[in-house]
C-alpha positions as a Markdown table, in Angstrom:
| # | Residue | x | y | z |
|---|---|---|---|---|
| 1 | Met | -35.9 | -33.0 | -35.8 |
| 2 | Ser | -39.3 | -32.4 | -33.2 |
| 3 | Val | -41.1 | -29.0 | -33.5 |
| 4 | Thr | -39.2 | -28.1 | -30.6 |
| 5 | Ser | -36.4 | -28.1 | -31.8 |
| 6 | His | -37.1 | -26.6 | -34.7 |
| 7 | Val | -38.3 | -23.9 | -33.6 |
| 8 | Glu | -35.6 | -23.5 | -31.4 |
| 9 | Glu | -33.0 | -22.8 | -34.9 |
| 10 | Leu | -35.7 | -20.7 | -36.5 |
| 11 | Arg | -35.4 | -18.4 | -33.0 |
| 12 | Arg | -31.3 | -18.4 | -33.4 |
| 13 | Lys | -31.3 | -17.8 | -37.6 |
| 14 | His | -34.4 | -14.1 | -36.8 |
| 15 | Glu | -32.1 | -13.9 | -33.8 |
| 16 | Ala | -29.0 | -13.5 | -35.7 |
| 17 | Leu | -30.7 | -11.6 | -38.0 |
| 18 | Ala | -31.8 | -9.4 | -35.9 |
| 19 | Gly | -28.0 | -8.0 | -35.5 |
| 20 | Lys | -27.2 | -7.7 | -38.9 |
| 21 | Val | -29.9 | -6.1 | -39.3 |
| 22 | Glu | -29.4 | -3.6 | -36.5 |
| 23 | Ala | -25.6 | -3.5 | -37.6 |
| 24 | Ala | -25.7 | -2.8 | -40.9 |
| 25 | Gln | -28.1 | 0.1 | -40.3 |
| 26 | Arg | -25.3 | 1.4 | -38.5 |
| 27 | Ala | -23.0 | 0.7 | -41.6 |
| 28 | Pro | -22.6 | 4.4 | -42.6 |
| 29 | Gly | -22.9 | 2.8 | -46.4 |
| 30 | Ser | -25.3 | 0.4 | -45.8 |
| 31 | Glu | -27.9 | 0.1 | -49.0 |
| 32 | Gly | -31.6 | 0.4 | -48.0 |
| 33 | Leu | -32.0 | -2.7 | -50.1 |
| 34 | Glu | -29.6 | -5.3 | -48.1 |
| 35 | Val | -31.6 | -3.5 | -44.7 |
| 36 | Thr | -34.9 | -4.2 | -46.1 |
| 37 | Glu | -33.8 | -7.9 | -47.5 |
| 38 | Leu | -32.8 | -8.8 | -44.0 |
| 39 | Lys | -36.2 | -7.3 | -43.1 |
| 40 | Lys | -38.6 | -10.1 | -45.1 |
| 41 | Gln | -35.9 | -12.9 | -44.2 |
| 42 | Lys | -36.2 | -12.3 | -40.3 |
| 43 | Leu | -40.2 | -11.1 | -41.5 |
| 44 | Lys | -40.7 | -15.1 | -42.8 |
| 45 | Leu | -39.1 | -16.7 | -39.9 |
| 46 | Lys | -40.2 | -14.6 | -37.7 |
| 47 | Glu | -43.9 | -15.8 | -39.4 |
| 48 | Glu | -42.4 | -19.3 | -39.8 |
| 49 | Ile | -42.0 | -19.3 | -36.2 |
| 50 | Glu | -45.0 | -18.2 | -35.0 |
| 51 | Arg | -46.9 | -20.9 | -37.9 |
| 52 | Leu | -45.2 | -23.6 | -35.4 |
| 53 | Val | -46.3 | -22.6 | -32.2 |
| 54 | Asn | -50.2 | -21.9 | -33.0 |
| 55 | Ala | -50.5 | -25.5 | -35.1 |
């Protein structure tokens, strides 16, 4: 897998997580812990994307 395709896959995962975070924040019974965990995963992906792009 090339770096470009890997970055694109990470970006797709990041966007999917963004949608999950938004949905979880809107859900009346969602737990803050779930939202926090999703945000952490999203941040890790963002950091990995930036590391690969700037390498």
